LUMFIRO-7327 format. One record per residue (C-alpha): x, y, z; residue in one letter; residue number from 0. Coordinates in Angstrom, 3 decimals. Example, Ala and Ser with C-alpha at 12.3 -4.5 7.8 and 13.67 -1.06 7.14 Angstrom:
% LUMFIRO-7327
(site (12.300, -4.500, 7.800), A, 0)
(site (13.670, -1.060, 7.140), S, 1)
//
This chain:
% LUMFIRO-7327
(site (157.367, 102.074, 68.292), M, 0)
(site (160.299, 104.967, 69.390), D, 1)
(site (158.208, 107.836, 70.883), N, 2)
(site (161.675, 109.217, 72.158), S, 3)
(site (162.026, 113.103, 71.625), Q, 4)
(site (165.284, 114.876, 70.921), A, 5)
(site (166.679, 117.166, 73.576), T, 6)
(site (169.175, 119.600, 74.448), M, 7)
(site (170.541, 121.305, 78.009), I, 8)
(site (170.570, 124.629, 78.236), I, 9)
(site (172.076, 125.988, 81.726), D, 10)
(site (171.508, 122.223, 83.231), G, 11)
(site (168.541, 121.864, 82.189), R, 12)
(site (166.921, 119.453, 79.401), S, 13)
(site (164.292, 120.949, 76.558), Y, 14)
(site (162.530, 118.910, 73.881), P, 15)
(site (163.184, 120.222, 70.167), I, 16)
(site (160.448, 121.070, 68.353), N, 17)
(site (161.581, 121.953, 64.962), G, 18)
(site (163.332, 124.948, 66.162), E, 19)
(site (165.807, 125.937, 63.811), K, 20)
(site (168.311, 127.798, 66.570), T, 21)
(site (169.066, 127.521, 69.706), V, 22)
(site (167.714, 130.999, 70.266), I, 23)
(site (164.869, 130.246, 69.244), Q, 24)
(site (164.316, 127.359, 71.364), L, 25)
(site (165.512, 128.726, 74.269), A, 26)
(site (163.142, 131.572, 73.604), R, 27)
(site (160.526, 129.387, 73.882), N, 28)
(site (161.099, 128.062, 76.636), N, 29)
(site (161.045, 131.239, 78.655), G, 30)
(site (164.610, 131.744, 78.354), I, 31)
(site (165.631, 135.021, 76.801), D, 32)
(site (169.282, 135.162, 75.399), I, 33)
(site (170.062, 138.647, 74.592), P, 34)
(site (170.719, 139.700, 71.064), S, 35)
(site (170.410, 142.761, 68.651), L, 36)
(site (170.153, 141.845, 65.461), C, 37)
(site (168.158, 138.153, 65.545), Y, 38)
(site (164.759, 138.255, 64.229), H, 39)
(site (161.926, 135.364, 64.178), P, 40)
(site (160.733, 136.844, 61.013), S, 41)
(site (164.106, 137.633, 59.242), L, 42)
(site (167.258, 135.314, 58.219), S, 43)
(site (169.748, 134.871, 60.270), T, 44)
(site (172.189, 137.349, 60.745), F, 45)
(site (174.642, 136.749, 63.077), G, 46)
(site (176.137, 140.152, 63.482), A, 47)
(site (175.899, 142.034, 67.020), C, 48)
(site (177.807, 138.880, 69.315), R, 49)
(site (175.377, 139.407, 72.166), M, 50)
(site (173.860, 136.272, 71.912), C, 51)
(site (176.569, 134.340, 72.414), L, 52)
(site (176.641, 130.888, 74.018), V, 53)
(site (179.135, 128.232, 74.954), E, 54)
(site (179.060, 124.946, 73.648), C, 55)
(site (180.519, 121.427, 74.380), E, 56)
(site (182.556, 120.749, 71.576), G, 57)
(site (182.100, 123.998, 69.854), L, 58)
(site (183.519, 126.494, 72.497), G, 59)
(site (181.878, 129.861, 72.128), I, 60)
(site (179.450, 130.291, 69.093), I, 61)
(site (176.228, 133.121, 68.540), S, 62)
(site (173.070, 131.435, 69.529), S, 63)
(site (171.386, 132.635, 66.615), C, 64)
(site (173.352, 130.584, 64.331), T, 65)
(site (173.668, 127.607, 66.038), L, 66)
(site (171.360, 124.191, 64.851), A, 67)
(site (170.076, 122.805, 68.060), P, 68)
(site (170.951, 118.762, 68.522), R, 69)
(site (170.171, 115.862, 70.226), D, 70)
(site (171.967, 115.809, 73.439), G, 71)
(site (173.545, 119.004, 72.810), M, 72)
(site (174.467, 120.669, 75.992), V, 73)
(site (174.757, 124.786, 75.920), V, 74)
(site (175.563, 127.113, 78.983), R, 75)
(site (174.357, 131.063, 78.430), T, 76)
(site (175.517, 132.540, 82.070), K, 77)
(site (178.960, 131.938, 82.207), T, 78)
(site (181.192, 134.610, 83.585), E, 79)
(site (183.184, 134.705, 80.585), T, 80)
(site (179.981, 135.404, 78.170), L, 81)
(site (178.699, 137.663, 81.161), R, 82)
(site (182.167, 140.031, 80.583), R, 83)
(site (181.979, 139.356, 77.009), M, 84)
(site (178.856, 140.579, 76.056), K, 85)
(site (179.620, 143.574, 78.580), K, 86)
(site (182.186, 144.857, 76.957), T, 87)
(site (180.557, 144.323, 73.551), T, 88)
(site (177.617, 146.432, 75.215), L, 89)
(site (180.331, 149.041, 75.756), Q, 90)
(site (181.580, 149.061, 72.974), L, 91)
(site (178.778, 149.601, 70.822), L, 92)
(site (177.891, 152.348, 73.190), L, 93)
(site (180.924, 154.184, 72.591), A, 94)
(site (180.032, 154.279, 68.809), D, 95)
(site (176.034, 155.802, 69.820), H, 96)
(site (174.948, 159.217, 70.655), D, 97)
(site (173.501, 158.072, 74.260), N, 98)
(site (170.452, 160.964, 73.994), E, 99)
(site (168.336, 158.240, 75.373), C, 100)
(site (166.378, 160.833, 77.225), T, 101)
(site (165.300, 162.687, 73.844), T, 102)
(site (164.998, 159.211, 71.929), C, 103)
(site (161.449, 158.683, 70.815), P, 104)
(site (162.427, 154.663, 71.055), K, 105)
(site (163.846, 155.029, 75.117), S, 106)
(site (161.659, 153.023, 77.355), G, 107)
(site (161.154, 150.698, 74.304), H, 108)
(site (164.560, 150.246, 73.303), C, 109)
(site (166.600, 146.508, 72.789), R, 110)
(site (170.534, 148.408, 73.473), L, 111)
(site (168.810, 150.856, 76.331), Q, 112)
(site (167.430, 147.597, 78.125), E, 113)
(site (170.784, 145.201, 77.990), L, 114)
(site (172.733, 148.150, 79.167), A, 115)
(site (170.448, 147.840, 82.117), R, 116)
(site (170.209, 144.183, 82.373), R, 117)
(site (174.317, 143.962, 82.184), F, 118)
(site (174.850, 147.259, 84.671), A, 119)
(site (176.777, 148.924, 82.257), V, 120)
(site (176.942, 151.857, 84.645), N, 121)
(site (180.145, 153.171, 82.883), R, 122)
(site (182.165, 152.901, 79.839), N, 123)
(site (185.592, 152.656, 80.083), P, 124)
(site (185.925, 153.631, 75.929), Y, 125)
(site (185.818, 157.372, 74.732), H, 126)
(site (182.981, 158.221, 72.687), Q, 127)
(site (184.221, 157.942, 69.012), L, 128)
(site (180.713, 158.632, 67.267), M, 129)
(site (180.394, 161.771, 64.890), E, 130)
(site (177.689, 163.285, 65.191), R, 131)
(site (175.522, 162.449, 61.719), K, 132)
(site (172.813, 164.700, 60.099), P, 133)
(site (169.095, 163.347, 60.891), I, 134)
(site (167.234, 161.954, 57.850), D, 135)
(site (163.297, 163.572, 58.272), A, 136)
(site (162.586, 163.579, 54.394), S, 137)
(site (159.995, 161.195, 54.301), S, 138)
(site (156.483, 162.089, 55.789), P, 139)
(site (156.500, 158.553, 57.673), S, 140)
(site (159.980, 157.688, 58.936), L, 141)
(site (162.827, 159.428, 60.435), V, 142)
(site (166.116, 157.975, 59.906), R, 143)
(site (169.101, 158.732, 62.400), D, 144)
(site (172.494, 156.997, 62.071), S, 145)
(site (174.232, 158.089, 65.091), G, 146)
(site (171.492, 155.580, 67.156), K, 147)
(site (172.182, 152.155, 64.263), C, 148)
(site (174.167, 149.128, 65.918), V, 149)
(site (174.634, 148.089, 62.680), L, 150)
(site (172.321, 144.909, 63.340), C, 151)
(site (170.849, 144.743, 59.793), G, 152)
(site (167.320, 144.252, 60.541), N, 153)
(site (165.636, 146.804, 58.685), C, 154)
(site (167.945, 145.979, 55.227), V, 155)
(site (166.900, 142.598, 55.572), R, 156)
(site (163.218, 143.557, 56.387), A, 157)
(site (162.707, 145.729, 53.371), C, 158)
(site (164.394, 142.811, 50.921), T, 159)
(site (163.026, 139.984, 52.774), E, 160)
(site (159.448, 141.043, 53.278), F, 161)
(site (158.863, 144.307, 50.712), Q, 162)
(site (161.539, 143.114, 47.788), G, 163)
(site (162.162, 146.625, 47.656), I, 164)
(site (165.768, 146.615, 48.938), G, 165)
(site (166.235, 150.464, 49.458), V, 166)
(site (168.480, 150.462, 52.664), L, 167)
(site (172.058, 148.778, 52.527), G, 168)
(site (175.088, 149.101, 53.731), F, 169)
(site (178.232, 151.225, 53.332), T, 170)
(site (181.541, 151.809, 53.953), G, 171)
(site (183.715, 149.096, 56.650), R, 172)
(site (184.858, 148.951, 59.567), G, 173)
(site (184.475, 152.449, 61.758), Q, 174)
(site (182.923, 153.728, 58.184), T, 175)
(site (180.431, 151.306, 58.342), A, 176)
(site (176.558, 152.520, 57.825), E, 177)
(site (173.434, 152.231, 57.057), V, 178)
(site (171.865, 154.347, 54.162), K, 179)
(site (169.949, 154.548, 51.152), P, 180)
(site (171.336, 153.985, 47.764), A, 181)
(site (173.629, 157.048, 46.771), F, 182)
(site (172.961, 158.298, 49.887), N, 183)
(site (170.146, 159.587, 49.067), L, 184)
(site (167.461, 160.967, 51.494), P, 185)
(site (164.362, 158.519, 52.150), L, 186)
(site (161.993, 160.450, 50.586), A, 187)
(site (163.739, 160.197, 47.373), E, 188)
(site (164.096, 156.774, 46.580), V, 189)
(site (161.129, 153.665, 46.473), D, 190)
(site (160.450, 153.925, 49.793), C, 191)
(site (157.035, 152.801, 50.241), V, 192)
(site (156.692, 153.824, 53.658), N, 193)
(site (155.153, 150.918, 55.082), C, 194)
(site (157.781, 150.860, 57.996), G, 195)
(site (158.605, 147.550, 58.334), Q, 196)
(site (162.266, 148.574, 59.028), C, 197)
(site (161.248, 150.647, 61.932), A, 198)
(site (159.465, 148.026, 63.360), A, 199)
(site (162.152, 145.573, 63.798), V, 200)
(site (164.869, 147.945, 64.686), C, 201)
(site (166.204, 147.308, 68.140), P, 202)
(site (167.051, 151.128, 68.847), V, 203)
(site (166.233, 154.362, 68.163), G, 204)
(site (167.743, 154.623, 64.272), A, 205)
(site (164.271, 153.871, 62.496), I, 206)
(site (161.242, 155.641, 64.045), V, 207)
(site (158.124, 157.154, 62.671), S, 208)
(site (157.972, 160.537, 61.963), H, 209)
(site (155.866, 162.128, 64.509), S, 210)
(site (154.032, 165.020, 64.468), Y, 211)
(site (152.419, 165.151, 68.535), N, 212)
(site (153.402, 168.770, 68.861), D, 213)
(site (151.377, 169.707, 65.770), E, 214)
(site (148.403, 168.061, 67.160), I, 215)
(site (148.373, 169.085, 70.844), W, 216)
(site (148.780, 172.298, 69.366), A, 217)
(site (145.440, 172.036, 67.312), A, 218)
(site (143.907, 170.529, 70.924), I, 219)
(site (144.961, 173.659, 72.637), N, 220)
(site (143.512, 176.323, 70.348), D, 221)
(site (140.227, 176.985, 71.353), P, 222)
(site (139.416, 177.989, 67.842), D, 223)
(site (139.726, 174.275, 66.727), T, 224)
(site (137.514, 171.837, 66.378), I, 225)
(site (140.176, 168.012, 66.650), V, 226)
(site (137.956, 165.047, 65.684), V, 227)
(site (140.358, 161.568, 65.745), A, 228)
(site (139.443, 158.067, 63.912), Q, 229)
(site (140.833, 155.069, 65.404), I, 230)
(site (141.752, 152.340, 63.037), A, 231)
(site (140.704, 148.779, 63.882), P, 232)
(site (144.766, 147.094, 64.503), A, 233)
(site (145.241, 149.976, 66.956), V, 234)
(site (142.618, 148.663, 69.384), R, 235)
(site (144.372, 145.079, 70.399), V, 236)
(site (147.984, 147.174, 70.659), A, 237)
(site (147.602, 149.914, 72.440), L, 238)
(site (147.375, 147.931, 75.062), G, 239)
(site (150.886, 147.030, 75.066), E, 240)
(site (152.390, 150.215, 75.717), E, 241)
(site (150.427, 150.423, 78.953), F, 242)
(site (151.470, 146.487, 80.020), G, 243)
(site (148.576, 145.186, 79.267), L, 244)
(site (148.412, 141.534, 77.520), K, 245)
(site (148.319, 141.768, 73.735), P, 246)
(site (145.326, 141.617, 71.978), G, 247)
(site (143.785, 143.082, 75.221), T, 248)
(site (140.557, 145.156, 73.008), N, 249)
(site (140.919, 148.445, 74.978), V, 250)
(site (139.178, 150.619, 72.580), M, 251)
(site (136.507, 151.982, 74.986), G, 252)
(site (139.534, 153.051, 77.310), K, 253)
(site (141.248, 154.720, 74.365), M, 254)
(site (138.698, 156.548, 73.587), V, 255)
(site (138.116, 157.671, 77.390), A, 256)
(site (141.941, 158.447, 77.265), A, 257)
(site (141.523, 160.809, 74.019), M, 258)
(site (138.602, 162.717, 75.501), R, 259)
(site (140.213, 163.002, 78.670), K, 260)
(site (143.206, 164.557, 76.015), I, 261)
(site (140.931, 167.254, 74.615), G, 262)
(site (139.498, 165.699, 71.428), F, 263)
(site (136.288, 167.111, 70.834), D, 264)
(site (135.048, 163.924, 68.934), A, 265)
(site (136.619, 160.253, 68.506), V, 266)
(site (135.308, 158.178, 65.854), Y, 267)
(site (136.198, 154.491, 64.728), D, 268)
(site (137.503, 154.073, 61.239), T, 269)
(site (136.137, 150.530, 61.852), A, 270)
(site (132.509, 152.631, 60.897), F, 271)
(site (134.345, 154.269, 57.727), C, 272)
(site (135.978, 150.599, 56.899), A, 273)
(site (132.180, 149.738, 56.306), E, 274)
(site (132.028, 151.825, 53.711), I, 275)
(site (134.716, 150.694, 51.836), T, 276)
(site (132.992, 147.454, 52.561), T, 277)
(site (130.431, 148.083, 50.047), V, 278)
(site (132.055, 150.679, 47.747), E, 279)
(site (135.024, 147.992, 47.135), E, 280)
(site (132.267, 145.033, 46.602), A, 281)
(site (129.448, 147.056, 44.576), T, 282)
(site (132.574, 147.876, 42.097), E, 283)
(site (133.768, 144.120, 42.588), I, 284)
(site (129.731, 142.486, 41.751), I, 285)
(site (129.868, 145.486, 38.748), C, 286)
(site (133.131, 144.208, 37.182), R, 287)
(site (131.881, 140.455, 37.356), I, 288)
(site (129.026, 140.911, 36.022), Q, 289)
(site (129.692, 143.368, 32.899), N, 290)
(site (132.583, 141.747, 31.939), G, 291)
(site (135.180, 144.586, 33.217), E, 292)
(site (138.954, 143.596, 33.741), K, 293)
(site (139.923, 141.303, 36.736), L, 294)
(site (140.880, 140.912, 39.048), P, 295)
(site (140.302, 143.251, 41.497), V, 296)
(site (143.388, 144.919, 43.689), F, 297)
(site (142.099, 145.866, 47.294), T, 298)
(site (143.203, 149.223, 47.147), S, 299)
(site (143.555, 149.761, 51.420), C, 300)
(site (146.707, 149.966, 51.605), C, 301)
(site (148.748, 152.689, 50.865), P, 302)
(site (152.280, 150.963, 51.084), A, 303)
(site (150.903, 148.360, 48.603), W, 304)
(site (149.345, 150.822, 46.087), V, 305)
(site (152.821, 153.449, 46.245), K, 306)
(site (154.721, 149.986, 45.065), Y, 307)
(site (151.887, 149.307, 42.154), A, 308)
(site (152.511, 153.027, 41.157), E, 309)
(site (156.317, 152.486, 41.124), Q, 310)
(site (156.566, 149.046, 39.906), Y, 311)
(site (153.210, 147.243, 38.141), E, 312)
(site (151.994, 149.983, 36.160), H, 313)
(site (150.369, 147.928, 33.870), D, 314)
(site (148.336, 146.485, 37.193), M, 315)
(site (147.078, 149.559, 37.923), L, 316)
(site (143.573, 149.363, 35.915), D, 317)
(site (143.323, 146.456, 38.109), N, 318)
(site (143.256, 148.537, 41.594), L, 319)
(site (139.982, 149.156, 43.109), S, 320)
(site (138.969, 152.799, 42.510), S, 321)
(site (138.288, 152.908, 46.391), C, 322)
(site (139.745, 155.360, 48.857), K, 323)
(site (141.159, 153.500, 52.343), S, 324)
(site (139.130, 153.464, 55.348), P, 325)
(site (141.004, 156.405, 56.328), Q, 326)
(site (140.624, 158.701, 53.751), E, 327)
(site (136.683, 158.077, 52.676), M, 328)
(site (136.045, 158.134, 57.257), G, 329)
(site (137.714, 161.744, 56.750), A, 330)
(site (135.999, 162.870, 53.305), A, 331)
(site (132.390, 162.221, 55.107), V, 332)
(site (133.665, 163.115, 58.565), I, 333)
(site (134.169, 166.646, 56.578), R, 334)
(site (131.658, 166.493, 54.699), K, 335)
(site (128.504, 164.749, 57.663), V, 336)
(site (130.022, 167.420, 60.752), L, 337)
(site (129.171, 170.721, 59.840), P, 338)
(site (125.670, 169.465, 59.031), Q, 339)
(site (125.573, 167.536, 62.379), T, 340)
(site (127.919, 167.499, 65.260), S, 341)
(site (129.370, 170.726, 64.889), F, 342)
(site (127.459, 173.135, 62.862), P, 343)
(site (128.321, 175.171, 60.187), N, 344)
(site (132.449, 174.643, 61.057), V, 345)
(site (134.206, 175.782, 58.973), E, 346)
(site (136.864, 173.155, 56.987), Q, 347)
(site (140.225, 175.205, 58.185), K, 348)
(site (138.896, 175.653, 62.013), N, 349)
(site (138.612, 171.634, 61.426), L, 350)
(site (141.155, 169.172, 62.215), V, 351)
(site (140.564, 165.618, 61.216), V, 352)
(site (143.433, 163.206, 63.241), V, 353)
(site (143.549, 159.519, 61.929), S, 354)
(site (145.100, 157.366, 64.364), V, 355)
(site (146.493, 154.068, 62.382), M, 356)
(site (148.899, 150.946, 62.690), P, 357)
(site (150.800, 152.045, 60.183), C, 358)
(site (153.198, 154.409, 58.660), T, 359)
(site (152.398, 154.469, 55.032), A, 360)
(site (149.076, 156.364, 56.311), K, 361)
(site (151.364, 159.306, 56.851), K, 362)
(site (152.540, 159.461, 53.477), F, 363)
(site (149.072, 158.356, 52.141), E, 364)
(site (147.380, 161.392, 53.887), I, 365)
(site (149.707, 164.434, 51.887), E, 366)
(site (148.828, 162.586, 48.216), R, 367)
(site (147.482, 165.614, 46.290), E, 368)
(site (144.508, 163.985, 45.301), E, 369)
(site (143.285, 163.738, 49.530), F, 370)
(site (143.213, 167.617, 49.578), S, 371)
(site (140.849, 170.497, 48.619), H, 372)
(site (140.846, 173.840, 48.859), D, 373)
(site (144.418, 173.611, 50.504), G, 374)
(site (143.309, 171.809, 53.296), I, 375)
(site (144.180, 168.637, 54.008), K, 376)
(site (141.069, 165.661, 54.250), D, 377)
(site (143.100, 164.403, 57.077), I, 378)
(site (145.127, 166.979, 58.695), N, 379)
(site (147.376, 164.392, 60.804), F, 380)
(site (148.197, 160.592, 61.270), C, 381)
(site (149.478, 159.019, 64.540), M, 382)
(site (150.465, 155.821, 65.318), T, 383)
(site (149.679, 153.365, 67.769), T, 384)
(site (153.303, 154.197, 69.241), I, 385)
(site (152.553, 157.687, 69.355), E, 386)
(site (149.073, 157.786, 70.984), L, 387)
(site (150.519, 155.956, 73.435), G, 388)
(site (153.152, 158.675, 74.167), A, 389)
(site (150.632, 161.243, 73.672), M, 390)
(site (148.420, 159.614, 76.487), I, 391)
(site (151.095, 159.310, 78.817), R, 392)
(site (152.092, 162.980, 78.214), E, 393)
(site (148.704, 163.736, 79.409), A, 394)
(site (149.487, 162.009, 82.691), G, 395)
(site (147.870, 159.087, 82.137), I, 396)
(site (150.204, 156.036, 83.293), E, 397)
(site (147.317, 153.261, 83.437), T, 398)
(site (144.380, 152.198, 81.622), L, 399)
(site (142.780, 150.070, 84.300), D, 400)
(site (141.441, 152.968, 85.959), D, 401)
(site (139.780, 154.332, 83.201), I, 402)
(site (136.008, 153.879, 82.490), A, 403)
(site (135.097, 152.441, 79.165), E, 404)
(site (133.421, 155.041, 76.795), V, 405)
(site (132.013, 154.465, 73.442), A, 406)
(site (133.200, 156.519, 70.455), C, 407)
(site (130.725, 159.184, 69.008), D, 408)
(site (127.993, 159.195, 66.493), D, 409)
(site (127.157, 159.213, 63.436), P, 410)
(site (130.587, 157.477, 63.029), F, 411)
(site (130.650, 155.775, 66.524), G, 412)
(site (129.425, 152.208, 66.282), L, 413)
(site (131.414, 149.178, 66.337), E, 414)
(site (130.926, 147.043, 63.075), P, 415)
(site (132.157, 143.086, 62.528), G, 416)
(site (133.419, 143.526, 59.289), S, 417)
(site (135.099, 146.789, 59.871), G, 418)
(site (136.780, 145.593, 62.571), V, 419)
(site (138.605, 142.608, 60.739), I, 420)
(site (139.712, 144.934, 58.117), F, 421)
(site (143.164, 144.977, 60.832), G, 422)
(site (144.143, 141.632, 59.820), V, 423)
(site (145.119, 139.974, 56.282), T, 424)
(site (142.067, 138.497, 54.500), G, 425)
(site (139.808, 140.672, 56.508), G, 426)
(site (138.913, 142.833, 54.150), V, 427)
(site (138.128, 140.131, 51.507), T, 428)
(site (135.912, 138.337, 54.204), E, 429)
(site (133.831, 141.611, 54.884), A, 430)
(site (133.508, 141.991, 51.014), V, 431)
(site (132.296, 138.382, 50.928), L, 432)
(site (129.481, 139.236, 53.979), R, 433)
(site (128.348, 141.427, 52.188), Y, 434)
(site (128.241, 140.311, 48.409), A, 435)
(site (126.723, 136.829, 49.107), A, 436)
(site (124.187, 138.819, 50.623), E, 437)
(site (123.436, 141.460, 47.941), K, 438)
(site (124.093, 138.232, 44.967), L, 439)
(site (121.886, 136.122, 46.562), S, 440)
(site (119.149, 138.445, 47.295), G, 441)
(site (118.550, 136.739, 50.748), K, 442)
(site (120.032, 136.324, 54.292), K, 443)
(site (123.551, 135.074, 54.380), T, 444)
(site (123.104, 133.227, 58.309), G, 445)
(site (126.332, 132.422, 59.532), D, 446)
(site (128.642, 134.703, 57.863), L, 447)
(site (131.454, 132.000, 58.032), K, 448)
(site (134.081, 132.847, 55.256), F, 449)
(site (136.556, 131.642, 56.749), Y, 450)
(site (138.472, 130.080, 54.197), D, 451)
(site (140.250, 133.418, 53.487), V, 452)
(site (141.568, 133.355, 57.005), R, 453)
(site (145.247, 132.479, 57.699), G, 454)
(site (148.468, 133.358, 58.064), A, 455)
(site (150.394, 132.198, 55.087), E, 456)
(site (152.224, 135.066, 52.821), G, 457)
(site (150.295, 133.784, 49.902), I, 458)
(site (146.573, 132.324, 50.825), R, 459)
(site (144.078, 131.031, 48.117), E, 460)
(site (140.397, 129.967, 48.406), A, 461)
(site (137.233, 129.444, 46.135), S, 462)
(site (133.953, 129.991, 47.198), L, 463)
(site (130.862, 129.381, 45.332), T, 464)
(site (128.590, 132.505, 45.919), V, 465)
(site (124.925, 133.127, 44.489), A, 466)
(site (126.054, 130.345, 42.052), G, 467)
(site (129.325, 132.614, 41.195), I, 468)
(site (132.556, 130.496, 41.922), T, 469)
(site (135.039, 133.307, 43.391), L, 470)
(site (138.641, 132.897, 42.951), N, 471)
(site (140.301, 134.573, 45.808), L, 472)
(site (144.022, 135.745, 46.879), C, 473)
(site (144.876, 137.147, 50.082), Q, 474)
(site (148.502, 137.904, 49.756), V, 475)
(site (150.490, 140.219, 52.677), H, 476)
(site (154.012, 141.184, 51.853), G, 477)
(site (155.349, 143.469, 49.063), L, 478)
(site (157.967, 140.401, 47.764), A, 479)
(site (154.498, 137.950, 47.587), N, 480)
(site (152.658, 140.512, 45.805), A, 481)
(site (155.279, 140.787, 43.011), K, 482)
(site (154.960, 136.562, 42.822), K, 483)
(site (151.479, 136.696, 42.457), V, 484)
(site (151.358, 139.781, 39.773), C, 485)
(site (154.033, 137.960, 37.833), E, 486)
(site (151.458, 134.851, 37.884), D, 487)
(site (148.746, 136.932, 36.699), I, 488)
(site (150.740, 138.171, 34.368), R, 489)
(site (152.137, 134.974, 32.549), S, 490)
(site (148.611, 133.332, 32.976), G, 491)
(site (149.589, 130.967, 35.169), K, 492)
(site (146.425, 132.148, 38.167), K, 493)
(site (143.408, 133.230, 37.051), Q, 494)
(site (141.745, 135.792, 40.531), Y, 495)
(site (138.590, 137.397, 40.583), H, 496)
(site (139.493, 139.772, 43.798), V, 497)
(site (143.141, 139.995, 45.198), V, 498)
(site (143.847, 141.274, 48.904), E, 499)
(site (147.679, 143.270, 49.635), V, 500)
(site (148.579, 143.686, 52.700), M, 501)
(site (152.349, 145.225, 52.821), A, 502)
(site (153.027, 144.313, 55.907), C, 503)
(site (153.159, 140.399, 57.431), P, 504)
(site (150.049, 139.311, 58.730), N, 505)
(site (148.166, 142.536, 57.905), G, 506)
(site (148.182, 146.021, 60.259), C, 507)
(site (148.283, 143.806, 63.431), V, 508)
(site (151.880, 143.934, 62.600), N, 509)
(site (152.280, 147.556, 61.120), G, 510)
(site (154.930, 149.345, 61.048), G, 511)
(site (153.623, 152.066, 63.676), G, 512)
(site (152.677, 149.068, 66.159), Q, 513)
(site (154.305, 148.509, 69.279), P, 514)
(site (157.552, 147.096, 69.362), F, 515)
(site (158.046, 143.634, 70.274), T, 516)
(site (161.190, 141.083, 69.871), L, 517)
(site (158.665, 138.089, 69.680), Y, 518)
(site (156.086, 139.258, 66.208), P, 519)
(site (156.086, 135.464, 66.265), D, 520)
(site (154.111, 134.999, 69.776), K, 521)
(site (152.559, 138.871, 69.781), V, 522)
(site (151.204, 139.239, 66.239), V, 523)
(site (148.595, 135.752, 66.466), P, 524)
(site (147.314, 137.332, 70.010), L, 525)
(site (146.424, 140.516, 67.992), R, 526)
(site (144.887, 138.813, 65.137), T, 527)
(site (142.705, 136.209, 67.703), A, 528)
(site (141.927, 139.614, 69.734), G, 529)
(site (140.525, 141.283, 66.355), I, 530)
(site (138.405, 138.229, 65.623), Y, 531)
(site (137.230, 137.315, 69.133), A, 532)
(site (136.263, 141.429, 68.990), H, 533)
(site (134.049, 140.910, 65.686), D, 534)
(site (132.427, 137.297, 66.694), A, 535)
(site (131.098, 139.687, 70.274), E, 536)
(site (129.710, 142.474, 67.906), L, 537)
(site (125.610, 142.450, 67.248), K, 538)
(site (126.261, 144.080, 64.047), V, 539)
(site (128.932, 142.142, 61.745), R, 540)
(site (128.050, 143.068, 58.166), A, 541)
(site (127.085, 146.575, 56.336), P, 542)
(site (123.733, 145.573, 55.110), Q, 543)
(site (122.890, 145.089, 59.157), D, 544)
(site (124.620, 148.334, 60.595), N, 545)
(site (121.674, 151.115, 60.478), P, 546)
(site (123.978, 154.174, 61.014), A, 547)
(site (125.575, 153.217, 57.902), L, 548)
(site (122.320, 153.219, 56.391), A, 549)
(site (120.956, 156.287, 57.285), N, 550)
(site (124.627, 157.691, 56.052), I, 551)
(site (124.247, 156.695, 52.660), Y, 552)
(site (120.193, 157.795, 52.457), A, 553)
(site (121.299, 160.921, 54.273), K, 554)
(site (124.900, 161.923, 52.415), Y, 555)
(site (125.888, 159.659, 49.835), L, 556)
(site (122.982, 158.364, 47.450), G, 557)
(site (123.233, 154.773, 46.104), E, 558)
(site (126.673, 152.925, 46.367), P, 559)
(site (129.166, 153.794, 43.337), N, 560)
(site (126.870, 156.819, 43.175), S, 561)
(site (128.403, 160.054, 41.378), E, 562)
(site (128.411, 161.281, 44.665), T, 563)
(site (130.078, 158.268, 46.101), C, 564)
(site (132.775, 158.416, 43.619), H, 565)
(site (133.345, 162.125, 43.993), H, 566)
(site (133.855, 161.375, 47.663), L, 567)
(site (135.088, 158.054, 47.858), L, 568)
(site (137.001, 156.861, 44.953), H, 569)
(site (140.277, 157.967, 43.452), T, 570)
(site (143.228, 157.577, 40.573), H, 571)
(site (146.611, 156.279, 40.805), Y, 572)
(site (149.652, 157.755, 39.127), V, 573)
(site (152.694, 155.889, 37.249), K, 574)
(site (155.640, 156.963, 40.089), R, 575)
//
């Protein structure tokens, strides 16, 4: 038996080939950072930036992102010729760049900035060519600044390959080449679903989330205003990256402490609000199954998916759960409960609710008309994980190491496992099963191990028997995959009871507002593992075991899916 393994030589050292499709991938898997701007492990190869050039014996100078590794191949990454070529490429890029690094939202996390520093580009022999271009801030979720674009094409491919939409594309040639929406329309006037995956893969500051931090600071500093915040599950395992901690590290307690230092009057856990979503959605699903109503039920927690369905899947809108997302359910209950408890008689106009989300589409969601009452939005402002990190640093907190952990505030402070797992794809389905299994059987389910719905596949199917009922389940992430599932359902090829849809690959842990990373294939699994590890260590892991949740229902909501619940916690959808 031949136990030999194919190997290749990089910079004089031998490395095994373990299924890598490109030399750059193999190099990075072995700790060799070949520089690039357009390469992304989750996207198709583009080969445009020319920063990943290597010298390959027999082939000469070639881009490593398009070069497949072969047994015996010899490449060099650090020759003098390559160094000069890459430095010149950077200088040319900077000559057509606005170079406003100190005021750029991506400063400190910009790949172009990092590479300029790495190759010691401290002067530029080429004169500035760039003409100032208008900034598109029309979207509540995203801001486009073409003056910072390096034409890497990552945003174009992400929108097409992840979501199947393609609202961004290349126009012009040579010096006039530019990335923009069709017909040069503002982002708010095209079919953008606000998912922010374009921002997540942008190596520079050409597309970033639309920040409202100045407005939040103003509210915090207003003595007549009560400012409260709720924090989404996926934020706790990603914020630490902004402060040099390992991806997946749970910093919830430190984050709450930092936010209290900033000046938030109370900080709540959106995972608690997700428990309410679990109860309402599970009850709705059970009722539909038992009453023979329209199936499958599509989850409605992801606002990018909801907008996509409203734009493209009109015949499926009746299949969407009527449940609001956890942040909107949380806001509705917060505005109902706080004037009677923590902040007696506070007027709604003086109560500012801020949500901290891994998601840019949540910024769009809070602007929806149905989530405002008497001219006051249920959620005033939504900030991303990245934006919270910026706010913490602005408050003079440069590290989380020295901050003692603080628990979230009552009555929405208890961390429940079934709410925490909303942060990963399959988490909503698993949470619903934890509740529905006991509700249908009338007895304790015990181990809560509904692991068949866990996984990183773009489309994952599972069939589970609960209380004698076989449930056909589907978990989808990426709207291109959601489109395929809808087509299969429409044609009769597939029959499901529940379909969970998340727009972002791997769910909220990889949301458009999470910290930027060059290595999502390594970082995102660590965030996912952090979510599941946190769930496993919690005492309360199902809604029916949450005494604080039972108290909220008893005092303010009544029975699940009651008239009060439908008024506060449910919504409707419109064709767009």
